[in-house]
C-alpha positions in Angstrom: 76.3 89.2 199.1 76.5 87.6 195.7 75.6 83.9 195.1 78.2 82.1 193.1 77.5 78.3 193.4 74.9 76.1 195.2 75.0 72.3 195.5 72.1 70.4 197.1 72.3 66.7 197.8 69.3 64.7 199.2 67.7 68.1 200.1 64.1 69.0 199.8 62.6 67.5 196.6 66.1 66.7 195.2 67.0 63.0 195.9 70.3 63.2 193.9 72.8 66.1 193.7 71.7 69.3 192.0 74.1 72.1 191.3 73.4 75.7 190.3 76.2 77.8 188.8 75.0 81.4 189.4 78.1 82.6 187.6 76.6 81.4 184.4 74.2 84.3 184.7 77.0 86.8 184.1 77.4 90.0 186.1 73.6 90.7 186.2 72.7 91.7 189.8 69.1 90.4 189.4 67.7 87.1 188.1 64.4 85.3 188.1 63.8 81.8 189.7 60.9 80.5 187.6 59.1 77.2 187.3 55.8 75.4 187.9 54.5 74.8 191.4 56.5 72.0 193.1 59.5 72.4 190.9 61.8 73.3 193.8 62.0 77.2 193.6 61.5 77.6 197.3 63.9 74.8 198.0 66.7 76.9 196.4 66.0 79.7 198.8 65.7 77.2 201.7 69.1 75.7 200.7 70.8 79.1 200.8 69.3 80.0 204.1 70.1 76.5 205.5 73.7 76.7 204.3 74.2 80.0 206.0 72.2 79.7 209.2 71.1 76.1 209.5 67.4 77.1 209.1 65.0 77.3 206.2 63.0 80.3 205.0 59.7 78.8 206.1 58.1 76.7 208.8 60.0 73.4 208.0 62.8 72.6 210.3 66.3 72.0 208.8 66.2 68.3 209.9 62.9 67.9 208.0 64.5 69.0 204.7 66.1 65.6 204.0 64.6 64.2 200.8 62.3 61.3 201.6 63.3 59.7 198.3 67.0 59.8 198.9 68.9 56.5 199.3 69.8 55.8 202.9 73.5 55.8 202.1 73.4 59.3 200.7 73.9 62.1 203.2 71.9 65.4 203.0 74.3 68.2 202.4 74.3 71.8 201.0 77.3 73.6 199.8 77.0 77.3 199.1 79.7 79.6 197.7 79.2 83.3 197.8 81.1 86.6 197.4 81.0 89.3 200.0 82.8 92.5 199.2 86.2 91.4 197.7 86.3 88.0 199.4 84.7 84.6 198.6 83.3 82.2 201.2 82.1 78.6 201.2 79.8 76.9 203.7 79.4 73.1 203.8 76.4 72.2 206.0 74.6 68.9 207.0 71.6 68.6 209.2 71.1 66.0 211.9 70.0 62.9 209.9 69.7 59.2 210.0 71.6 57.3 207.3 73.2 54.0 206.6 76.0 53.1 209.0 79.5 53.0 207.6 79.8 49.4 208.9 77.1 46.8 208.8 73.5 47.1 207.5 72.1 49.2 210.3 71.3 52.9 210.4 73.0 55.7 212.4 72.1 59.2 213.4 74.7 61.8 212.4 74.7 65.1 214.2 74.5 68.4 212.3 77.8 70.0 211.2 78.9 73.1 209.4 82.3 74.1 207.9 83.0 77.7 206.8 85.9 78.4 204.5 87.4 81.4 202.7 87.9 80.6 199.1 90.4 81.6 196.3 88.6 81.4 192.9 90.6 79.9 190.1 89.5 80.6 186.5 88.7 77.5 184.5 88.2 75.3 187.6 85.0 74.0 189.2 84.0 76.0 192.3 84.2 72.8 194.4 87.9 72.6 193.6 88.8 76.2 194.5 91.5 76.3 197.2 90.0 76.9 200.7 91.2 78.2 204.1 89.2 76.8 207.0 87.6 79.5 209.2 85.3 77.3 211.3 85.2 73.5 211.6 82.2 71.3 212.4 80.8 73.5 215.2 77.3 74.7 214.1 77.2 77.4 216.7 80.6 78.8 215.7 79.8 78.7 212.0 76.5 80.5 212.6 78.1 83.2 214.6 80.8 83.7 212.0 78.3 83.9 209.1 76.2 86.4 211.1 79.3 88.5 211.7 80.2 88.4 208.0 76.8 89.2 206.5 75.6 91.5 209.3 72.2 89.9 209.6 71.0 87.2 212.0 68.9 84.3 210.6 65.6 86.0 211.3 66.6 89.2 209.6 68.1 87.3 206.6 64.8 85.3 206.2 62.8 88.5 206.2 65.0 89.9 203.4 65.4 86.7 201.4 61.7 85.8 201.2 60.7 89.2 199.8 60.3 87.6 196.3 57.8 85.1 197.9 55.4 87.9 198.5 56.2 88.2 202.2 57.3 91.8 202.1 54.5 92.4 204.6 56.7 90.8 207.3 59.2 93.6 207.0 56.5 96.2 206.9 54.7 95.1 210.0 57.9 94.5 212.0 58.2 96.9 214.9 60.3 100.1 214.3 63.3 98.8 216.2 63.5 95.5 214.1 63.0 97.5 210.9 65.7 99.9 211.8 68.1 97.1 212.6 67.4 95.3 209.3 67.6 98.4 207.1 70.8 99.6 208.9 72.4 96.3 208.2 71.3 96.3 204.5 72.5 99.8 203.9 75.6 99.6 206.2 74.8 102.8 208.1 77.0 102.0 211.1 79.7 104.4 209.9 77.2 107.3 209.7 75.8 106.4 213.1 79.3 106.6 214.7 79.9 110.0 213.0 76.5 111.2 214.4 77.4 110.0 217.9 80.8 111.7 217.7 79.4 115.1 216.8 76.6 115.1 219.4 
């Protein structure tokens, strides 16, 4: 999976909309997220994990990721666009949140939602304007299942892999052998070799 674009609105420490164009980094497979404590480095990883699975990389619940400084008429939302093999996908996800009602001066609670799209990249256009084909609409459960199917990792396995830069490689090391085998098999796509082994035994 290759990250292409991330947009966070009223998420974590970001009261307004913040966008990251990973494509500006070129074709480099590795990059460094650097900044002082509290600058929002972990929030970037949290936003990616939240967009994909509706959960963060740490102990905070997704619903708790709404920025306390955001205006009550601004909805918390994360949009993540990523490439997988030769295809591009986009996830738009919102947590359960209380925001200003569309009518009147009161507040209303909006339920979590997630939309998954397949995307066609267009050179010279903003990633948000790339044409999309809807794969999963509004249903959080359906979107989660589809993402898990596409990436080949469930949310727990993804968090173990994603948080490696945070010094939590120990979590992978101390996982039981079956969990480690599942994670590593997914990462290195060994399913084909497993089928060959089973066929000849």
